[in-house]
VORO-726260 format. One record per residue (C-alpha): residue number from 1; residue in three letters; y negated, x, z negated. Coordinates in steps of 0.001 Angstrom, whole numbers. Layout:
residues N
SITE  fipa  fise       yy       xx       zz
SITE   NUM   ALA        Y        X        Z
...
end
This chain:
residues 82
SITE  fipa  fise       yy       xx       zz
SITE     1   MET   -23349  -104355    25188
SITE     2   ASN   -25770  -104087    28114
SITE     3   THR   -27342  -100745    28987
SITE     4   LYS   -30123   -99984    31435
SITE     5   LEU   -29224   -98015    34584
SITE     6   THR   -31703   -96521    37049
SITE     7   LEU   -30596   -96083    40658
SITE     8   LYS   -32285   -94498    43658
SITE     9   LEU   -31296   -96355    46818
SITE    10   ASN   -32521   -96778    50354
SITE    11   GLN   -35420   -99277    50338
SITE    12   GLU   -33935  -101271    53221
SITE    13   VAL   -30644  -101669    51356
SITE    14   ILE   -32505  -102789    48240
SITE    15   GLU   -34443  -105460    50135
SITE    16   ARG   -31303  -106814    51827
SITE    17   ALA   -29437  -106823    48515
SITE    18   LYS   -32298  -108653    46760
SITE    19   LYS   -32323  -111307    49481
SITE    20   TYR   -28555  -111658    49263
SITE    21   ALA   -28732  -112017    45472
SITE    22   SER   -31516  -114578    45743
SITE    23   ASP   -29615  -116596    48343
SITE    24   LYS   -26516  -116607    46130
SITE    25   LYS   -28585  -117350    42984
SITE    26   ILE   -27123  -114373    41139
SITE    27   SER   -28877  -111336    39722
SITE    28   LEU   -28727  -108036    41521
SITE    29   SER   -27628  -106453    38246
SITE    30   ARG   -24635  -108803    38100
SITE    31   ILE   -23685  -107927    41680
SITE    32   VAL   -23843  -104188    40964
SITE    33   GLU   -21891  -104653    37731
SITE    34   ALA   -19209  -106666    39513
SITE    35   TYR   -18955  -104080    42289
SITE    36   LEU   -18578  -101214    39814
SITE    37   GLN   -16073  -103226    37842
SITE    38   SER   -14054  -103850    41005
SITE    39   LEU   -13929  -100113    41635
SITE    40   THR   -12669   -99329    38163
SITE    41   THR   -10200  -102151    37422
SITE    42   ASP    -6989  -103482    38849
SITE    43   LYS    -7683  -105873    41746
SITE    44   ASN    -5704  -108649    40039
SITE    45   ASP    -7739  -108499    36795
SITE    46   THR   -11120  -109582    38206
SITE    47   ASP   -12492  -113129    38275
SITE    48   PHE   -15438  -112263    40528
SITE    49   GLU   -14999  -111781    44268
SITE    50   ILE   -17124  -109084    45944
SITE    51   SER   -18693  -110179    49219
SITE    52   PRO   -18202  -108196    52433
SITE    53   PHE   -21909  -107276    52350
SITE    54   ILE   -21619  -105630    48955
SITE    55   LYS   -18402  -103889    49979
SITE    56   SER   -20223  -102544    53038
SITE    57   LEU   -22712  -100712    50799
SITE    58   ALA   -20101   -98055    50048
SITE    59   THR   -20600   -95088    52376
SITE    60   GLY   -17564   -93021    51525
SITE    61   THR   -19799   -89938    51463
SITE    62   LYS   -18523   -87152    49229
SITE    63   ILE   -21233   -85703    46979
SITE    64   PRO   -20841   -82098    45821
SITE    65   THR   -20405   -81771    42062
SITE    66   ASP   -23056   -79010    41908
SITE    67   LEU   -25693   -81041    43791
SITE    68   ASP   -29203   -80604    42386
SITE    69   TYR   -30362   -84166    43052
SITE    70   LYS   -33850   -83551    41638
SITE    71   LYS   -34408   -80703    44102
SITE    72   GLU   -33011   -82786    46967
SITE    73   TYR   -35258   -85700    46026
SITE    74   THR   -38326   -83444    45744
SITE    75   ASP   -37556   -81836    49111
SITE    76   ARG   -37180   -85274    50687
SITE    77   LEU   -40538   -86433    49304
SITE    78   LEU   -42266   -83254    50465
SITE    79   GLU   -40845   -83753    53950
SITE    80   LYS   -41728   -87436    53974
SITE    81   TYR   -45372   -86929    52991
SITE    82   LYS   -46162   -83860    55123
end
């Protein structure tokens, strides 16, 4: 069953990922799904190889569990449009 997922990402990353997906003739949704699947399954169980570009999207940044992302997003927008 497919379910909709909304993500907030850096615009530059989105544009590069869209171009990559277009060049490879694969949907961006499929790339994201494959990446998430690769993170959550045994490496030997996957039939889809993740490209180095997609692997490079991971930042390794730890996000606090009590992060108020709505406040952070609002603060960022207020700063951006001062």
